[in-house]
C-alpha positions as CSV (number, residue, x, y, z in Angstrom):
1,X,-28.6,-22.5,5.0
2,X,-29.4,-20.5,1.9
3,X,-28.1,-17.0,0.8
4,X,-30.4,-14.3,-0.4
5,X,-29.4,-11.5,-2.9
6,X,-30.9,-8.2,-1.9
7,X,-31.2,-4.6,-3.1
8,X,-32.1,-2.0,-0.5
9,X,-32.2,1.7,0.2
10,X,-30.3,2.7,3.3
11,X,-31.0,5.5,5.8
12,X,-29.1,8.0,3.7
13,X,-31.2,7.2,0.6
14,X,-28.4,5.4,-1.2
15,X,-28.9,2.2,-3.1
16,X,-27.1,-0.8,-1.7
17,X,-26.9,-4.5,-2.8
18,X,-25.3,-7.6,-1.4
19,X,-26.1,-11.1,0.0
20,X,-27.4,-12.2,3.3
21,X,-27.4,-15.6,5.0
22,X,-30.8,-16.6,6.5
23,X,-33.0,-19.6,7.3
24,X,-35.6,-18.6,4.7
25,X,-36.8,-15.5,2.8
26,X,-38.9,-14.2,5.7
27,X,-35.8,-14.4,8.0
28,X,-33.7,-12.6,5.4
29,X,-36.4,-9.9,5.1
30,X,-36.6,-9.4,8.9
31,X,-32.8,-9.2,9.2
32,X,-32.6,-6.4,6.6
33,X,-35.6,-4.6,8.0
34,X,-34.0,-4.7,11.5
35,X,-31.0,-2.8,10.0
36,X,-33.4,0.0,8.9
37,X,-33.2,-0.8,5.2
38,X,-36.0,-0.3,2.7
39,X,-36.1,-3.6,0.7
40,X,-36.6,-3.2,-3.1
41,X,-35.6,-6.8,-4.1
42,X,-34.9,-10.0,-2.3
43,X,-34.3,-13.4,-4.0
44,X,-32.6,-16.6,-3.1
45,X,-29.1,-17.0,-4.5
46,X,-28.7,-19.9,-6.9
47,X,-25.2,-21.3,-7.3
48,X,-25.7,-24.6,-9.0
49,X,-25.3,-26.7,-5.9
50,X,-22.8,-24.6,-4.0
51,X,-23.7,-21.9,-1.6
52,X,-20.2,-20.6,-0.9
53,X,-20.0,-16.8,-0.8
54,X,-16.9,-15.3,-2.3
55,X,-16.3,-11.7,-1.3
56,X,-13.4,-9.6,0.1
57,X,-11.3,-9.7,-3.1
58,X,-10.2,-6.1,-2.8
59,X,-8.6,-4.2,0.0
60,X,-10.7,-2.1,2.4
61,X,-9.5,1.5,2.4
62,X,-7.3,2.5,5.3
63,X,-9.6,5.5,6.2
64,X,-12.6,3.2,6.3
65,X,-10.9,0.8,8.7
66,X,-9.8,3.7,11.0
67,X,-13.2,5.2,11.2
68,X,-14.8,1.7,11.7
69,X,-12.4,0.8,14.5
70,X,-12.9,4.1,16.3
71,X,-16.7,3.9,16.1
72,X,-16.9,0.2,17.0
73,X,-14.6,0.8,20.0
74,X,-16.8,3.7,21.2
75,X,-20.0,1.6,20.8
76,X,-18.5,-1.4,22.7
77,X,-17.3,0.8,25.5
78,X,-20.8,2.1,26.0
79,X,-22.0,-1.4,26.6
80,X,-23.7,-2.2,23.2
81,X,-23.6,-5.8,22.1
82,X,-21.2,-6.6,19.2
83,X,-24.0,-7.5,16.8
84,X,-26.0,-4.4,17.5
85,X,-22.9,-2.3,17.3
86,X,-22.0,-3.7,13.9
87,X,-25.5,-3.4,12.6
88,X,-25.6,0.3,13.6
89,X,-22.3,0.9,11.8
90,X,-23.6,-0.8,8.7
91,X,-26.5,1.6,8.4
92,X,-24.3,4.7,8.4
93,X,-21.3,3.3,6.5
94,X,-20.4,5.1,3.2
95,X,-18.3,2.2,1.9
96,X,-21.0,-0.1,0.6
97,X,-18.5,-2.8,-0.3
98,X,-17.3,-3.1,3.4
99,X,-21.0,-2.8,4.6
100,X,-21.9,-5.9,2.5
101,X,-19.0,-7.8,4.1
102,X,-20.1,-6.7,7.6
103,X,-23.6,-7.7,7.0
104,X,-22.5,-11.3,6.3
105,X,-20.2,-11.1,9.3
106,X,-23.1,-10.1,11.6
107,X,-25.1,-13.1,10.4
108,X,-22.3,-15.5,11.4
109,X,-21.6,-13.7,14.7
110,X,-25.3,-14.1,15.6
111,X,-24.9,-17.8,15.2
112,X,-22.0,-17.9,17.7
113,X,-19.1,-17.8,15.2
114,X,-16.2,-15.6,16.6
115,X,-15.8,-12.2,14.9
116,X,-12.3,-12.8,13.8
117,X,-13.3,-16.1,12.2
118,X,-16.3,-14.5,10.4
119,X,-14.0,-11.6,9.1
120,X,-11.5,-14.1,7.8
121,X,-14.3,-16.0,6.0
122,X,-15.7,-13.1,4.1
123,X,-12.7,-10.6,4.0
124,X,-9.7,-12.8,3.8
125,X,-7.8,-10.7,1.4
126,X,-9.6,-7.4,2.1
127,X,-8.1,-6.8,5.6
128,X,-4.4,-7.4,6.7
129,X,-3.5,-10.3,9.0
130,X,-2.6,-8.0,11.9
131,X,-6.3,-7.0,12.2
132,X,-7.3,-10.6,12.7
133,X,-4.6,-11.3,15.2
134,X,-5.7,-8.3,17.3
135,X,-9.3,-9.3,17.2
136,X,-8.4,-12.9,18.1
137,X,-6.7,-11.7,21.3
138,X,-9.5,-9.2,22.0
139,X,-12.1,-11.9,21.9
140,X,-10.0,-14.3,24.1
141,X,-9.4,-11.6,26.7
142,X,-12.9,-10.0,26.5
143,X,-11.4,-6.6,25.7
144,X,-12.7,-6.0,22.1
145,X,-13.4,-2.3,22.9
146,X,-9.8,-1.7,23.9
147,X,-8.5,-3.8,21.0
148,X,-10.3,-1.8,18.4
149,X,-9.2,1.4,20.0
150,X,-5.5,0.3,19.7
151,X,-6.2,-0.9,16.2
152,X,-7.5,2.5,15.2
153,X,-4.4,4.1,16.7
154,X,-2.1,1.6,14.9
155,X,-3.8,2.1,11.5
156,X,-3.5,5.9,11.9
157,X,0.2,5.7,12.4
158,X,0.5,3.3,9.5
159,X,-1.4,5.7,7.3
160,X,0.9,8.6,8.3
161,X,4.0,6.5,7.3
162,X,2.4,5.5,4.0
163,X,1.6,9.1,3.2
164,X,5.1,10.2,4.1
165,X,6.6,7.8,1.5
166,X,4.0,8.8,-1.1
167,X,4.7,12.4,-0.6
168,X,8.4,11.8,-1.0
169,X,8.1,10.1,-4.3
170,X,5.3,12.2,-5.8
171,X,7.6,15.1,-6.8
172,X,10.2,13.0,-8.6
173,X,7.4,11.1,-10.5
174,X,5.7,14.3,-11.5
175,X,8.9,16.0,-12.7
176,X,10.1,12.9,-14.6
177,X,6.6,12.6,-16.2
178,X,6.7,16.2,-17.3
179,X,10.3,15.9,-18.6
180,X,9.2,12.8,-20.6
181,X,6.3,14.6,-22.1
182,X,8.4,17.6,-23.1
183,X,11.1,15.4,-24.5
184,X,8.8,13.4,-26.8
185,X,6.9,16.5,-27.7
186,X,10.1,18.1,-29.0
187,X,11.3,15.0,-30.7
188,X,8.0,14.2,-32.5
189,X,6.7,17.7,-33.4
190,X,9.6,20.3,-33.1
191,X,12.5,18.4,-34.5
192,X,11.0,17.7,-37.9
193,X,10.3,21.5,-38.4
194,X,14.0,22.3,-37.7
195,X,15.1,19.4,-39.9
196,X,13.2,20.8,-42.9
197,X,14.8,24.2,-42.3
198,X,18.3,22.9,-42.7
199,X,19.7,22.3,-46.2
200,X,21.1,18.9,-47.0
201,X,24.5,20.4,-47.8
202,X,25.0,21.5,-44.2
203,X,27.3,19.1,-42.2
204,X,25.4,18.0,-39.1
205,X,27.0,17.4,-35.7
206,X,26.8,13.9,-34.3
207,X,24.3,14.9,-31.6
208,X,22.0,16.5,-34.2
209,X,22.2,13.3,-36.4
210,X,21.2,11.3,-33.4
211,X,18.2,13.5,-32.6
212,X,17.1,13.5,-36.2
213,X,17.4,9.7,-36.4
214,X,15.5,9.3,-33.1
215,X,12.7,11.6,-34.4
216,X,12.4,9.6,-37.6
217,X,12.4,6.3,-35.7
218,X,9.7,7.4,-33.3
219,X,7.4,8.5,-36.2
220,X,7.9,5.4,-38.4
221,X,8.3,2.7,-35.7
222,X,6.3,4.1,-32.8
223,X,4.7,0.7,-32.2
224,X,8.1,-0.8,-31.4
225,X,8.7,1.7,-28.6
226,X,5.2,1.1,-27.2
227,X,5.8,-2.7,-27.2
228,X,9.2,-2.2,-25.4
229,X,7.6,0.1,-22.8
230,X,4.7,-2.3,-22.2
231,X,7.0,-5.3,-21.9
232,X,9.3,-3.4,-19.6
233,X,6.5,-2.2,-17.4
234,X,4.7,-5.6,-17.2
235,X,7.8,-7.8,-17.0
236,X,10.2,-5.7,-14.9
237,X,7.9,-3.5,-12.8
238,X,5.0,-5.9,-12.3
239,X,5.8,-9.6,-12.8
240,X,9.5,-9.7,-11.8
241,X,9.0,-8.1,-8.3
242,X,6.3,-10.6,-7.5
243,X,8.7,-13.6,-8.0
244,X,10.6,-15.0,-5.1
245,X,14.0,-14.0,-6.5
246,X,12.6,-10.7,-7.8
247,X,11.2,-9.6,-4.4
248,X,14.7,-9.9,-2.9
249,X,16.4,-8.1,-5.7
250,X,13.7,-5.4,-5.8
251,X,13.9,-4.8,-2.1
252,X,17.7,-4.6,-2.1
253,X,17.5,-2.1,-5.0
254,X,15.0,0.0,-3.1
255,X,17.0,0.0,0.1
256,X,20.2,0.9,-1.7
257,X,18.9,4.0,-3.6
258,X,20.6,7.1,-2.1
259,X,18.3,9.0,0.3
260,X,15.1,7.4,-1.0
261,X,16.3,3.9,0.1
262,X,16.9,5.2,3.6
263,X,13.4,6.6,3.7
264,X,11.8,3.3,2.5
265,X,13.8,1.3,5.0
266,X,13.0,3.5,8.0
267,X,9.3,3.6,7.1
268,X,9.2,-0.2,6.9
269,X,11.1,-0.6,10.3
270,X,8.7,1.9,11.9
271,X,5.7,0.0,10.6
272,X,7.1,-3.3,11.8
273,X,7.9,-2.0,15.2
274,X,4.5,-0.2,15.6
275,X,2.5,-3.3,14.6
276,X,4.6,-5.7,16.8
277,X,4.3,-3.3,19.8
278,X,0.5,-3.2,19.4
279,X,0.1,-6.9,19.0
280,X,2.3,-7.7,22.0
281,X,0.5,-5.1,24.1
282,X,-2.8,-6.8,23.3
283,X,-1.4,-10.1,24.4
284,X,-0.3,-11.8,21.2
285,X,2.6,-14.2,21.7
286,X,6.0,-12.9,20.6
287,X,6.5,-15.3,17.6
288,X,3.0,-14.7,16.2
289,X,3.3,-11.0,16.8
290,X,6.6,-10.8,15.0
291,X,5.4,-12.9,12.1
292,X,2.3,-10.9,11.6
293,X,4.3,-7.6,11.9
294,X,6.9,-8.8,9.5
295,X,4.3,-9.7,6.8
296,X,2.6,-6.3,7.3
297,X,5.8,-4.2,7.2
298,X,5.7,-3.9,3.4
299,X,9.2,-5.3,2.8
300,X,10.0,-8.9,1.7
301,X,13.5,-8.5,3.3
302,X,12.0,-7.8,6.7
303,X,9.4,-10.5,6.2
304,X,11.8,-13.2,5.2
305,X,14.4,-12.3,7.9
306,X,11.7,-12.2,10.6
307,X,10.4,-15.6,9.4
308,X,13.9,-17.0,9.9
309,X,14.4,-15.2,13.2
310,X,11.2,-16.6,14.7
311,X,12.4,-20.1,14.0
312,X,15.5,-19.4,16.1
313,X,13.4,-17.7,18.8
314,X,11.1,-20.7,19.1
315,X,14.2,-22.8,19.8
316,X,15.2,-20.6,22.7
317,X,17.4,-17.8,21.1
318,X,16.9,-14.2,22.2
319,X,15.1,-11.8,19.9
320,X,18.0,-9.3,19.8
321,X,20.6,-11.9,19.1
322,X,18.7,-13.2,16.1
323,X,18.1,-9.8,14.6
324,X,21.8,-9.0,15.0
325,X,22.5,-11.5,12.3
326,X,20.9,-9.1,9.8
327,X,22.9,-5.9,10.1
328,X,22.0,-4.7,6.7
329,X,18.3,-4.6,7.7
330,X,18.1,-3.9,11.4
331,X,20.4,-1.0,12.6
332,X,22.5,-1.5,15.7
333,X,20.5,1.1,17.6
334,X,17.2,-0.8,17.0
335,X,18.8,-4.1,18.1
336,X,20.1,-2.5,21.3
337,X,16.7,-1.0,22.1
338,X,15.1,-4.4,21.6
339,X,17.7,-6.0,23.8
340,X,16.9,-3.5,26.6
341,X,13.2,-4.1,26.2
342,X,13.6,-7.9,26.2
343,X,15.8,-8.1,29.2
344,X,13.7,-5.6,31.2
345,X,10.4,-7.2,30.3
346,X,9.2,-4.0,28.6
347,X,9.5,-5.1,25.0
348,X,6.1,-3.7,23.8
349,X,6.9,-0.3,25.3
350,X,10.4,-0.3,23.8
351,X,9.2,-1.3,20.3
352,X,6.7,1.6,20.5
353,X,9.7,3.9,21.2
354,X,11.6,2.4,18.3
355,X,8.5,3.0,16.1
356,X,8.3,6.7,17.2
357,X,12.1,7.1,16.5
358,X,11.9,5.8,13.0
359,X,8.7,7.6,12.2
360,X,10.5,10.9,13.1
361,X,13.5,9.7,11.1
362,X,11.2,9.0,8.1
363,X,9.7,12.5,8.3
364,X,13.2,14.0,8.5
365,X,14.3,11.8,5.5
366,X,11.4,13.1,3.5
367,X,12.4,16.7,4.0
368,X,16.0,15.8,3.2
369,X,14.9,14.0,0.1
370,X,12.8,16.9,-1.1
371,X,15.7,19.4,-0.6
372,X,18.0,17.1,-2.5
373,X,15.7,16.0,-5.3
374,X,14.6,19.5,-6.3
375,X,18.0,20.7,-7.7
376,X,18.6,17.2,-9.2
377,X,15.3,17.4,-11.1
378,X,16.0,20.9,-12.3
379,X,19.4,19.8,-13.6
380,X,17.8,16.8,-15.3
381,X,15.2,19.1,-17.0
382,X,17.9,21.5,-18.1
383,X,20.1,18.7,-19.4
384,X,17.3,17.1,-21.5
385,X,15.6,20.2,-22.8
386,X,18.9,22.2,-23.1
387,X,20.7,19.3,-24.8
388,X,17.8,19.0,-27.3
389,X,17.8,22.7,-28.1
390,X,21.6,22.8,-28.5
391,X,21.4,19.9,-30.9
392,X,18.8,21.8,-33.0
393,X,20.5,25.1,-33.0
394,X,24.1,23.9,-33.8
395,X,23.3,23.4,-37.5
396,X,21.7,26.8,-37.6
397,X,24.9,28.4,-36.2
398,X,26.9,26.5,-38.8
399,X,24.6,27.8,-41.6
400,X,25.0,31.4,-40.3
401,X,28.7,31.1,-40.1
402,X,29.0,29.8,-43.6
403,X,26.8,32.6,-45.0
404,X,29.0,35.3,-43.3
405,X,32.1,33.8,-44.8
């Protein structure tokens, strides 16, 4: 079946483009008109023998998924068919990228392809695996409306956790950036002025010699510093953390950072617990739920440990006993709560309580981090700027002393 490239104007008057799957051009036209679009261009897509559509290369925004899940749940609860509900959302969706994906999904669903399978086909890397797992179960149980309602709640909680971590690291990043700008501004522009004011006969302190040498080096060999910074950024901060060994080292470093590491760890545990609870509550099997939650937790340490734990669980081991083997990742309190939930048959509910506990802990850790980091940052600025000024004024004091003598 061929694909047709289209350009349309939606109900809001915005231009929109994409690709639709149809039997022929007339069928493609009717499908677009049924969605309320004004068609400005419609042509068959030519691929040189292949009709494979490649979309979904970038992540859908969290806010978009939350609104989409809420609205789709409401439409399904009112009794509207899934294809009509999706078509209605496409018309009013602000994210045109996601709207294009959903248009392709609607085409497949109309042919009888399951929603989760259609989403995987066109948005494989655009949506996290937990979404597919939930939709799979929702389709099997016939409770898609409830599934999307729970998905919306889960994504909202996940968004809060992500924003908590971002809020905690924003202030240090801003202060460090400001400190760096001030430092290099002084070294490049102010230091040479002082250097020209000091006679060659004046004996310079070691710290002043160092500052003068650094200033001269930055002005003459600036490209070397840029190369070093770029290599460090790309190699250490981008490539290395993506390697198998680098992921483990990077995660261990993040977890071991005072205060901040505690926040990152609790946030990851809260996210894991929340996702696992939601998946289990919707009917996903324990192993699949834990694997999906582990991958979505945002920590390779949690992901790898859960992958190993599920292998033991599949062989008959209890959940809590396998997690006990990773005391550096899973606190004893969390393991004990999971043990109670597992033995009492209320594991989804208990994991939800674990998530709430660590979400509150993450919020508390954020406040603690802010209170600790502010004086540290002030001391750092004072040390950098103050040290620079002292190094510049020491020779001036030496000159004044020699003149008075």
